[in-house]
C-alpha angles and dihedrals in degrees: 000000000000119000134183134180112240130191125239130208092260089060093252123124131224135186117254118197112202119227122240111274117267117240104229116194119227115222117258091212133026116284112253106166090085135003105244126187122184113210103222133207127226125246116226127226105243089215091059125087096238090171123143110296096011123118112267116260110199134199096227097189094054094040093052092040089058090053090052087053089057092047091051089063093052096256126138122228127246100197132199094008127138089284087066087053099258104176090012103074109312106113125208098255091053090044092055092050090047093052093044094051095042094048089055091050091049092050091051091050095044089239131144117256131185125173138200121257117187144133101266092121090066125089113273093236098055110127102165110111094210091055091049090049090050089053091052091047092053095051095041092051090050094050093049091047089064093054094251122128111251119242107201102219124206112264124228089200092054092046088055097043104040115098096189145344092288091063090056090049092051090059102036097042092052092045095049092048090066105038115118097224140008111296137203115246114215123210106189116190128222092257086071097035122009090195088072096068113142095018115175088029105293141069087213107093094210093053092044090050092054091051091047092050091049089054093049095046092049091050101031095133089060097045120083091178148319127250112211120194104177097117090230113122096188092051090050093051092052092046096050091050090054097049121105112271098256097043115097127215112223107199117229091178105123090180100056108021100128095062093038094051093044090051134203101272094267101052139010138184127240115215140253104160140159092209090061087072088061098041101032097138093049093043090052091049091050093050092046089053092048089050088057093046093247104139093172092060089043090057093043092055098042101034098074091047094062097075088049093049094047090050096047090048096042118131127319078047096182089073092063089106089075091062093048092053091045091054091049090053093047090051094051099250092125135024098230142027103241134126140196111276092013091283091151083090092060092100131046121250091248090053089055092046088058090047088057092050094048094046089053092049089053092052093245101129103089095187110037093186092053093044092050092047091051092045089054091048090051093049092051092048092058094045098257104142132142 
């Protein structure tokens, strides 16, 4: 069995013996019990600058290969979301190419694909609602032109410009009136992006929820579902029960997804989750078990992933992308551990050591020898030696 010495916070070291790799079954047919999208990261080209403020330079083979890995486990793809560093280094030209290429890969695989449409290509200081709407229109039209379902992302510019709920309605009502197909509305909480405080016109979550529900009910024929990323399971349960019958709730709760996806007998959540990119084989196994009515196997697959998810998404939550890229590197999906804008430094070495331990405990390191070798290389690169 493979073993590696790992450091602890008290500067001591201890031997860690990796478990034998888990054999995760890929589904023979598409998963139908729940709609499940994994929000995927991007792999950087090591020959590109990819420093803060520079245009993103992407390793297309590795980035698209990772998406094929997700498809092989029956998962859909949520493309160009915050996991792919929207608003944290991924510029609009690279985003367009990413969506275009990924939509083509999804079509070839017969997989679901949805992609983020926002206003992140606009200047930060824009406050004119018509200009913000035009930005949304441009990105939404592009996403729909690729065949992907549009995910209407929360806008930092709109959060800054809107004076009240009516300003949000002026933008969203006009945008939804012209979309080609039903879209997914995304409510991203401040844990993921502090610039979105007071979204929907109020800092009070209850008041904001009422405004959000009014928007969805008034535009139900144009809304496939809503993705809620507030990390509040009780709020999500109440919200999904209040949605119109044909509007789905896609959980974005990376802390409580097993119970939310399983449901309470009356309602359940579908999934659009960043952690699914890191735990794709286990997520697929859980959904396959749920499809067969086997709750024990569902719990057995998902249960060990929760400590990993809660660690990867620990505060400051918006740096969770670093953990997702680190896991992909450990698992052999990319040749190096680098990120757009240098975000590989968004987590401390000890945080990533614990990510390694928890991924191993969940059976998510398919090649223990490779994972241990790469972990040792990483430790040496940051000066952690015995």
